[in-house]
PDB file with one MODEL, atoms N, CA, C and O in Angstrom:
MODEL        1
ATOM      1  N   MET A   1      33.661 -29.207  25.926  1.00  0.00           N
ATOM      2  CA  MET A   1      32.209 -29.131  25.574  1.00  0.00           C
ATOM      3  C   MET A   1      31.373 -28.853  26.820  1.00  0.00           C
ATOM      4  O   MET A   1      30.149 -28.785  26.708  1.00  0.00           O
ATOM      5  N   THR A   2      31.945 -28.696  27.951  1.00  0.00           N
ATOM      6  CA  THR A   2      31.222 -28.445  29.189  1.00  0.00           C
ATOM      7  C   THR A   2      30.806 -26.967  29.330  1.00  0.00           C
ATOM      8  O   THR A   2      29.803 -26.674  29.981  1.00  0.00           O
ATOM      9  N   ASN A   3      31.561 -26.042  28.730  1.00  0.00           N
ATOM     10  CA  ASN A   3      31.236 -24.660  28.905  1.00  0.00           C
ATOM     11  C   ASN A   3      30.388 -24.116  27.742  1.00  0.00           C
ATOM     12  O   ASN A   3      29.975 -22.958  27.802  1.00  0.00           O
ATOM     13  N   GLY A   4      30.121 -24.873  26.724  1.00  0.00           N
ATOM     14  CA  GLY A   4      29.263 -24.412  25.632  1.00  0.00           C
ATOM     15  C   GLY A   4      29.797 -23.291  24.763  1.00  0.00           C
ATOM     16  O   GLY A   4      29.009 -22.533  24.200  1.00  0.00           O
ATOM     17  N   SER A   5      31.076 -23.163  24.638  1.00  0.00           N
ATOM     18  CA  SER A   5      31.584 -22.077  23.753  1.00  0.00           C
ATOM     19  C   SER A   5      32.266 -22.623  22.483  1.00  0.00           C
ATOM     20  O   SER A   5      33.411 -22.301  22.167  1.00  0.00           O
ATOM     21  N   ASN A   6      31.513 -23.448  21.794  1.00  0.00           N
ATOM     22  CA  ASN A   6      32.050 -24.012  20.535  1.00  0.00           C
ATOM     23  C   ASN A   6      31.859 -22.901  19.441  1.00  0.00           C
ATOM     24  O   ASN A   6      30.759 -22.382  19.247  1.00  0.00           O
ATOM     25  N   LEU A   7      32.989 -22.564  18.735  1.00  0.00           N
ATOM     26  CA  LEU A   7      32.937 -21.595  17.772  1.00  0.00           C
ATOM     27  C   LEU A   7      32.885 -22.309  16.335  1.00  0.00           C
ATOM     28  O   LEU A   7      33.584 -23.291  16.087  1.00  0.00           O
ATOM     29  N   VAL A   8      32.065 -21.776  15.475  1.00  0.00           N
ATOM     30  CA  VAL A   8      31.908 -22.332  14.104  1.00  0.00           C
ATOM     31  C   VAL A   8      32.283 -21.254  13.088  1.00  0.00           C
ATOM     32  O   VAL A   8      31.902 -20.093  13.240  1.00  0.00           O
ATOM     33  N   THR A   9      32.999 -21.625  12.095  1.00  0.00           N
ATOM     34  CA  THR A   9      33.457 -20.744  11.024  1.00  0.00           C
ATOM     35  C   THR A   9      32.996 -21.408   9.663  1.00  0.00           C
ATOM     36  O   THR A   9      33.344 -22.538   9.322  1.00  0.00           O
ATOM     37  N   ILE A  10      32.172 -20.575   8.925  1.00  0.00           N
ATOM     38  CA  ILE A  10      31.757 -21.039   7.631  1.00  0.00           C
ATOM     39  C   ILE A  10      32.757 -20.526   6.594  1.00  0.00           C
ATOM     40  O   ILE A  10      32.960 -19.317   6.481  1.00  0.00           O
ATOM     41  N   ARG A  11      33.356 -21.390   5.869  1.00  0.00           N
ATOM     42  CA  ARG A  11      34.429 -21.008   4.997  1.00  0.00           C
ATOM     43  C   ARG A  11      33.910 -20.794   3.494  1.00  0.00           C
ATOM     44  O   ARG A  11      34.401 -19.945   2.751  1.00  0.00           O
ATOM     45  N   ASP A  12      32.934 -21.597   3.149  1.00  0.00           N
ATOM     46  CA  ASP A  12      32.426 -21.570   1.713  1.00  0.00           C
ATOM     47  C   ASP A  12      30.927 -22.004   1.628  1.00  0.00           C
ATOM     48  O   ASP A  12      30.477 -22.961   2.257  1.00  0.00           O
ATOM     49  N   ILE A  13      30.241 -21.257   0.841  1.00  0.00           N
ATOM     50  CA  ILE A  13      28.890 -21.572   0.486  1.00  0.00           C
ATOM     51  C   ILE A  13      28.809 -21.758  -0.981  1.00  0.00           C
ATOM     52  O   ILE A  13      29.083 -20.820  -1.729  1.00  0.00           O
ATOM     53  N   ASP A  14      28.426 -22.983  -1.461  1.00  0.00           N
ATOM     54  CA  ASP A  14      28.419 -23.199  -2.900  1.00  0.00           C
ATOM     55  C   ASP A  14      26.925 -23.258  -3.358  1.00  0.00           C
ATOM     56  O   ASP A  14      26.207 -24.245  -3.200  1.00  0.00           O
ATOM     57  N   VAL A  15      26.542 -22.088  -3.943  1.00  0.00           N
ATOM     58  CA  VAL A  15      25.169 -21.956  -4.520  1.00  0.00           C
ATOM     59  C   VAL A  15      25.350 -21.592  -5.942  1.00  0.00           C
ATOM     60  O   VAL A  15      26.077 -20.652  -6.266  1.00  0.00           O
ATOM     61  N   PRO A  16      24.671 -22.353  -6.843  1.00  0.00           N
ATOM     62  CA  PRO A  16      24.808 -22.056  -8.303  1.00  0.00           C
ATOM     63  C   PRO A  16      24.165 -20.612  -8.517  1.00  0.00           C
ATOM     64  O   PRO A  16      23.260 -20.149  -7.823  1.00  0.00           O
ATOM     65  N   PHE A  17      24.759 -20.002  -9.553  1.00  0.00           N
ATOM     66  CA  PHE A  17      24.353 -18.656  -9.954  1.00  0.00           C
ATOM     67  C   PHE A  17      22.899 -18.596 -10.327  1.00  0.00           C
ATOM     68  O   PHE A  17      22.192 -17.682  -9.903  1.00  0.00           O
ATOM     69  N   TRP A  18      22.430 -19.547 -11.111  1.00  0.00           N
ATOM     70  CA  TRP A  18      20.987 -19.468 -11.611  1.00  0.00           C
ATOM     71  C   TRP A  18      20.026 -19.718 -10.463  1.00  0.00           C
ATOM     72  O   TRP A  18      18.895 -19.234 -10.512  1.00  0.00           O
ATOM     73  N   ARG A  19      20.417 -20.436  -9.454  1.00  0.00           N
ATOM     74  CA  ARG A  19      19.530 -20.579  -8.238  1.00  0.00           C
ATOM     75  C   ARG A  19      19.339 -19.301  -7.559  1.00  0.00           C
ATOM     76  O   ARG A  19      18.233 -18.975  -7.128  1.00  0.00           O
ATOM     77  N   ILE A  20      20.461 -18.503  -7.439  1.00  0.00           N
ATOM     78  CA  ILE A  20      20.345 -17.188  -6.872  1.00  0.00           C
ATOM     79  C   ILE A  20      19.452 -16.242  -7.636  1.00  0.00           C
ATOM     80  O   ILE A  20      18.676 -15.465  -7.080  1.00  0.00           O
ATOM     81  N   VAL A  21      19.615 -16.359  -9.033  1.00  0.00           N
ATOM     82  CA  VAL A  21      18.759 -15.582  -9.863  1.00  0.00           C
ATOM     83  C   VAL A  21      17.300 -15.863  -9.748  1.00  0.00           C
ATOM     84  O   VAL A  21      16.459 -14.966  -9.807  1.00  0.00           O
ATOM     85  N   LEU A  22      17.003 -17.171  -9.575  1.00  0.00           N
ATOM     86  CA  LEU A  22      15.627 -17.698  -9.415  1.00  0.00           C
ATOM     87  C   LEU A  22      15.043 -17.113  -8.124  1.00  0.00           C
ATOM     88  O   LEU A  22      13.914 -16.625  -8.098  1.00  0.00           O
ATOM     89  N   ILE A  23      15.823 -17.176  -7.085  1.00  0.00           N
ATOM     90  CA  ILE A  23      15.377 -16.637  -5.786  1.00  0.00           C
ATOM     91  C   ILE A  23      15.102 -15.161  -5.854  1.00  0.00           C
ATOM     92  O   ILE A  23      14.114 -14.688  -5.294  1.00  0.00           O
ATOM     93  N   LEU A  24      15.951 -14.427  -6.526  1.00  0.00           N
ATOM     94  CA  LEU A  24      15.687 -12.974  -6.624  1.00  0.00           C
ATOM     95  C   LEU A  24      14.490 -12.703  -7.470  1.00  0.00           C
ATOM     96  O   LEU A  24      13.768 -11.752  -7.168  1.00  0.00           O
ATOM     97  N   VAL A  25      14.201 -13.478  -8.540  1.00  0.00           N
ATOM     98  CA  VAL A  25      12.991 -13.288  -9.335  1.00  0.00           C
ATOM     99  C   VAL A  25      11.737 -13.576  -8.535  1.00  0.00           C
ATOM    100  O   VAL A  25      10.727 -12.881  -8.654  1.00  0.00           O
ATOM    101  N   LYS A  26      11.819 -14.611  -7.719  1.00  0.00           N
ATOM    102  CA  LYS A  26      10.699 -14.935  -6.859  1.00  0.00           C
ATOM    103  C   LYS A  26      10.411 -13.858  -5.857  1.00  0.00           C
ATOM    104  O   LYS A  26       9.249 -13.504  -5.657  1.00  0.00           O
ATOM    105  N   TRP A  27      11.436 -13.316  -5.211  1.00  0.00           N
ATOM    106  CA  TRP A  27      11.279 -12.149  -4.335  1.00  0.00           C
ATOM    107  C   TRP A  27      10.693 -10.953  -5.003  1.00  0.00           C
ATOM    108  O   TRP A  27       9.825 -10.270  -4.460  1.00  0.00           O
ATOM    109  N   SER A  28      11.182 -10.703  -6.201  1.00  0.00           N
ATOM    110  CA  SER A  28      10.556  -9.540  -6.977  1.00  0.00           C
ATOM    111  C   SER A  28       9.088  -9.735  -7.260  1.00  0.00           C
ATOM    112  O   SER A  28       8.314  -8.794  -7.086  1.00  0.00           O
ATOM    113  N   ILE A  29       8.675 -10.883  -7.679  1.00  0.00           N
ATOM    114  CA  ILE A  29       7.265 -11.153  -7.958  1.00  0.00           C
ATOM    115  C   ILE A  29       6.459 -11.113  -6.628  1.00  0.00           C
ATOM    116  O   ILE A  29       5.339 -10.602  -6.587  1.00  0.00           O
ATOM    117  N   ALA A  30       7.038 -11.648  -5.579  1.00  0.00           N
ATOM    118  CA  ALA A  30       6.295 -11.601  -4.299  1.00  0.00           C
ATOM    119  C   ALA A  30       6.175 -10.197  -3.737  1.00  0.00           C
ATOM    120  O   ALA A  30       5.272  -9.935  -2.942  1.00  0.00           O
ATOM    121  N   SER A  31       7.017  -9.327  -4.108  1.00  0.00           N
ATOM    122  CA  SER A  31       6.924  -7.924  -3.576  1.00  0.00           C
ATOM    123  C   SER A  31       5.831  -7.082  -4.238  1.00  0.00           C
ATOM    124  O   SER A  31       5.422  -6.054  -3.699  1.00  0.00           O
ATOM    125  N   ILE A  32       5.368  -7.516  -5.392  1.00  0.00           N
ATOM    126  CA  ILE A  32       4.322  -6.699  -6.065  1.00  0.00           C
ATOM    127  C   ILE A  32       3.055  -6.496  -5.262  1.00  0.00           C
ATOM    128  O   ILE A  32       2.627  -5.352  -5.113  1.00  0.00           O
ATOM    129  N   PRO A  33       2.419  -7.555  -4.724  1.00  0.00           N
ATOM    130  CA  PRO A  33       1.248  -7.322  -3.868  1.00  0.00           C
ATOM    131  C   PRO A  33       1.531  -6.394  -2.655  1.00  0.00           C
ATOM    132  O   PRO A  33       0.744  -5.508  -2.322  1.00  0.00           O
ATOM    133  N   ALA A  34       2.722  -6.653  -2.002  1.00  0.00           N
ATOM    134  CA  ALA A  34       3.034  -5.808  -0.875  1.00  0.00           C
ATOM    135  C   ALA A  34       3.202  -4.332  -1.264  1.00  0.00           C
ATOM    136  O   ALA A  34       2.837  -3.459  -0.476  1.00  0.00           O
ATOM    137  N   LEU A  35       3.729  -4.032  -2.420  1.00  0.00           N
ATOM    138  CA  LEU A  35       3.917  -2.640  -2.827  1.00  0.00           C
ATOM    139  C   LEU A  35       2.546  -2.053  -3.174  1.00  0.00           C
ATOM    140  O   LEU A  35       2.324  -0.864  -2.948  1.00  0.00           O
ATOM    141  N   ILE A  36       1.621  -2.853  -3.719  1.00  0.00           N
ATOM    142  CA  ILE A  36       0.284  -2.373  -3.987  1.00  0.00           C
ATOM    143  C   ILE A  36      -0.400  -2.023  -2.688  1.00  0.00           C
ATOM    144  O   ILE A  36      -0.960  -0.933  -2.571  1.00  0.00           O
ATOM    145  N   ILE A  37      -0.375  -2.931  -1.681  1.00  0.00           N
ATOM    146  CA  ILE A  37      -0.991  -2.626  -0.443  1.00  0.00           C
ATOM    147  C   ILE A  37      -0.335  -1.396   0.241  1.00  0.00           C
ATOM    148  O   ILE A  37      -1.024  -0.528   0.779  1.00  0.00           O
ATOM    149  N   PHE A  38       0.948  -1.353   0.205  1.00  0.00           N
ATOM    150  CA  PHE A  38       1.597  -0.157   0.796  1.00  0.00           C
ATOM    151  C   PHE A  38       1.206   1.130   0.141  1.00  0.00           C
ATOM    152  O   PHE A  38       0.967   2.134   0.813  1.00  0.00           O
ATOM    153  N   GLY A  39       1.138   1.109  -1.165  1.00  0.00           N
ATOM    154  CA  GLY A  39       0.689   2.269  -1.962  1.00  0.00           C
ATOM    155  C   GLY A  39      -0.748   2.712  -1.548  1.00  0.00           C
ATOM    156  O   GLY A  39      -1.009   3.896  -1.336  1.00  0.00           O
ATOM    157  N   LEU A  40      -1.652   1.732  -1.442  1.00  0.00           N
ATOM    158  CA  LEU A  40      -3.037   2.059  -1.005  1.00  0.00           C
ATOM    159  C   LEU A  40      -3.097   2.689   0.382  1.00  0.00           C
ATOM    160  O   LEU A  40      -3.786   3.679   0.630  1.00  0.00           O
ATOM    161  N   LEU A  41      -2.322   2.046   1.281  1.00  0.00           N
ATOM    162  CA  LEU A  41      -2.245   2.628   2.617  1.00  0.00           C
ATOM    163  C   LEU A  41      -1.738   4.012   2.634  1.00  0.00           C
ATOM    164  O   LEU A  41      -2.243   4.859   3.371  1.00  0.00           O
ATOM    165  N   TRP A  42      -0.683   4.282   1.784  1.00  0.00           N
ATOM    166  CA  TRP A  42      -0.082   5.618   1.730  1.00  0.00           C
ATOM    167  C   TRP A  42      -1.192   6.583   1.268  1.00  0.00           C
ATOM    168  O   TRP A  42      -1.308   7.661   1.852  1.00  0.00           O
ATOM    169  N   VAL A  43      -2.001   6.262   0.269  1.00  0.00           N
ATOM    170  CA  VAL A  43      -3.019   7.153  -0.284  1.00  0.00           C
ATOM    171  C   VAL A  43      -4.070   7.404   0.790  1.00  0.00           C
ATOM    172  O   VAL A  43      -4.460   8.551   1.007  1.00  0.00           O
ATOM    173  N   VAL A  44      -4.540   6.352   1.467  1.00  0.00           N
ATOM    174  CA  VAL A  44      -5.560   6.524   2.523  1.00  0.00           C
ATOM    175  C   VAL A  44      -5.085   7.407   3.681  1.00  0.00           C
ATOM    176  O   VAL A  44      -5.834   8.244   4.186  1.00  0.00           O
ATOM    177  N   ILE A  45      -3.791   7.200   4.104  1.00  0.00           N
ATOM    178  CA  ILE A  45      -3.264   8.009   5.162  1.00  0.00           C
ATOM    179  C   ILE A  45      -3.153   9.469   4.729  1.00  0.00           C
ATOM    180  O   ILE A  45      -3.436  10.383   5.503  1.00  0.00           O
ATOM    181  N   GLY A  46      -2.729   9.675   3.453  1.00  0.00           N
ATOM    182  CA  GLY A  46      -2.694  11.037   2.892  1.00  0.00           C
ATOM    183  C   GLY A  46      -4.012  11.741   2.912  1.00  0.00           C
ATOM    184  O   GLY A  46      -4.117  12.902   3.309  1.00  0.00           O
ATOM    185  N   TRP A  47      -5.066  10.990   2.457  1.00  0.00           N
ATOM    186  CA  TRP A  47      -6.405  11.550   2.360  1.00  0.00           C
ATOM    187  C   TRP A  47      -6.840  11.880   3.886  1.00  0.00           C
ATOM    188  O   TRP A  47      -7.377  12.959   4.136  1.00  0.00           O
ATOM    189  N   LEU A  48      -6.612  10.998   4.821  1.00  0.00           N
ATOM    190  CA  LEU A  48      -6.982  11.227   6.178  1.00  0.00           C
ATOM    191  C   LEU A  48      -6.287  12.446   6.727  1.00  0.00           C
ATOM    192  O   LEU A  48      -6.944  13.246   7.393  1.00  0.00           O
ATOM    193  N   LEU A  49      -5.050  12.638   6.504  1.00  0.00           N
ATOM    194  CA  LEU A  49      -4.328  13.746   6.907  1.00  0.00           C
ATOM    195  C   LEU A  49      -4.803  15.045   6.249  1.00  0.00           C
ATOM    196  O   LEU A  49      -4.832  16.100   6.883  1.00  0.00           O
ATOM    197  N   ALA A  50      -5.161  14.954   5.019  1.00  0.00           N
ATOM    198  CA  ALA A  50      -5.776  16.105   4.283  1.00  0.00           C
ATOM    199  C   ALA A  50      -7.105  16.529   4.885  1.00  0.00           C
ATOM    200  O   ALA A  50      -7.401  17.718   5.003  1.00  0.00           O
ATOM    201  N   LEU A  51      -7.904  15.530   5.266  1.00  0.00           N
ATOM    202  CA  LEU A  51      -9.174  15.859   5.879  1.00  0.00           C
ATOM    203  C   LEU A  51      -9.049  16.498   7.265  1.00  0.00           C
ATOM    204  O   LEU A  51      -9.769  17.428   7.628  1.00  0.00           O
ATOM    205  N   VAL A  52      -8.065  15.929   8.037  1.00  0.00           N
ATOM    206  CA  VAL A  52      -7.806  16.493   9.402  1.00  0.00           C
ATOM    207  C   VAL A  52      -7.348  17.891   9.350  1.00  0.00           C
ATOM    208  O   VAL A  52      -7.848  18.733  10.096  1.00  0.00           O
ATOM    209  N   PHE A  53      -6.400  18.188   8.484  1.00  0.00           N
ATOM    210  CA  PHE A  53      -5.753  19.485   8.461  1.00  0.00           C
ATOM    211  C   PHE A  53      -6.309  20.378   7.380  1.00  0.00           C
ATOM    212  O   PHE A  53      -5.681  21.382   7.045  1.00  0.00           O
ATOM    213  N   SER A  54      -7.445  20.061   6.827  1.00  0.00           N
ATOM    214  CA  SER A  54      -8.162  20.877   5.845  1.00  0.00           C
ATOM    215  C   SER A  54      -7.319  21.262   4.602  1.00  0.00           C
ATOM    216  O   SER A  54      -7.373  22.394   4.123  1.00  0.00           O
ATOM    217  N   VAL A  55      -6.588  20.340   4.131  1.00  0.00           N
ATOM    218  CA  VAL A  55      -5.703  20.615   2.965  1.00  0.00           C
ATOM    219  C   VAL A  55      -6.631  20.297   1.798  1.00  0.00           C
ATOM    220  O   VAL A  55      -7.223  19.219   1.765  1.00  0.00           O
ATOM    221  N   PRO A  56      -6.774  21.237   0.814  1.00  0.00           N
ATOM    222  CA  PRO A  56      -7.580  20.908  -0.365  1.00  0.00           C
ATOM    223  C   PRO A  56      -6.887  19.889  -1.259  1.00  0.00           C
ATOM    224  O   PRO A  56      -5.706  19.982  -1.592  1.00  0.00           O
ATOM    225  N   ILE A  57      -7.685  18.939  -1.611  1.00  0.00           N
ATOM    226  CA  ILE A  57      -7.243  17.827  -2.543  1.00  0.00           C
ATOM    227  C   ILE A  57      -7.554  18.336  -3.973  1.00  0.00           C
ATOM    228  O   ILE A  57      -8.702  18.651  -4.285  1.00  0.00           O
ATOM    229  N   PRO A  58      -6.545  18.410  -4.810  1.00  0.00           N
ATOM    230  CA  PRO A  58      -6.781  18.863  -6.167  1.00  0.00           C
ATOM    231  C   PRO A  58      -7.647  17.881  -6.958  1.00  0.00           C
ATOM    232  O   PRO A  58      -7.514  16.672  -6.764  1.00  0.00           O
ATOM    233  N   PRO A  59      -8.520  18.352  -7.833  1.00  0.00           N
ATOM    234  CA  PRO A  59      -9.398  17.477  -8.651  1.00  0.00           C
ATOM    235  C   PRO A  59      -8.582  16.704  -9.683  1.00  0.00           C
ATOM    236  O   PRO A  59      -7.528  17.159 -10.128  1.00  0.00           O
ATOM    237  N   VAL A  60      -9.065  15.575 -10.041  1.00  0.00           N
ATOM    238  CA  VAL A  60      -8.330  14.795 -11.115  1.00  0.00           C
ATOM    239  C   VAL A  60      -8.796  15.332 -12.417  1.00  0.00           C
ATOM    240  O   VAL A  60      -9.994  15.385 -12.697  1.00  0.00           O
ATOM    241  N   PRO A  61      -7.809  15.750 -13.252  1.00  0.00           N
ATOM    242  CA  PRO A  61      -8.253  16.335 -14.602  1.00  0.00           C
ATOM    243  C   PRO A  61      -8.845  15.324 -15.473  1.00  0.00           C
ATOM    244  O   PRO A  61      -8.320  14.215 -15.568  1.00  0.00           O
ATOM    245  N   THR A  62      -9.912  15.636 -16.122  1.00  0.00           N
ATOM    246  CA  THR A  62     -10.545  14.742 -17.030  1.00  0.00           C
ATOM    247  C   THR A  62     -10.519  15.361 -18.475  1.00  0.00           C
ATOM    248  O   THR A  62     -10.716  16.568 -18.618  1.00  0.00           O
ATOM    249  N   PRO A  63     -10.295  14.596 -19.470  1.00  0.00           N
ATOM    250  CA  PRO A  63     -10.216  15.149 -20.800  1.00  0.00           C
ATOM    251  C   PRO A  63     -11.683  15.628 -21.239  1.00  0.00           C
ATOM    252  O   PRO A  63     -12.689  14.944 -21.053  1.00  0.00           O
ATOM    253  N   SER A  64     -11.675  16.802 -21.802  1.00  0.00           N
ATOM    254  CA  SER A  64     -12.984  17.374 -22.199  1.00  0.00           C
ATOM    255  C   SER A  64     -13.299  16.848 -23.679  1.00  0.00           C
ATOM    256  O   SER A  64     -12.398  16.809 -24.517  1.00  0.00           O
ATOM    257  N   SER A  65     -14.467  16.488 -23.943  1.00  0.00           N
ATOM    258  CA  SER A  65     -14.858  16.022 -25.238  1.00  0.00           C
ATOM    259  C   SER A  65     -15.010  17.241 -26.258  1.00  0.00           C
ATOM    260  O   SER A  65     -15.539  18.286 -25.881  1.00  0.00           O
ATOM    261  N   PRO A  66     -14.566  17.092 -27.471  1.00  0.00           N
ATOM    262  CA  PRO A  66     -14.652  18.163 -28.444  1.00  0.00           C
ATOM    263  C   PRO A  66     -16.020  18.457 -28.872  1.00  0.00           C
ATOM    264  O   PRO A  66     -16.231  19.346 -29.697  1.00  0.00           O
TER     265      PRO A  66
ENDMDL
END
């Protein structure tokens, strides 16, 4: 114990299946706001690049009334 080279080996981790499912569901729900923020940033960066390089932005089609 004087040289500090203690090796540890983990042989088994006992986690119930439904606990893992619950963790994955929580991660999925938590990722939704992050994806929304990432998408908005992607759009803003795209608009800025389009303005800088003079790329025409196509208009959003609107339904015409009869």
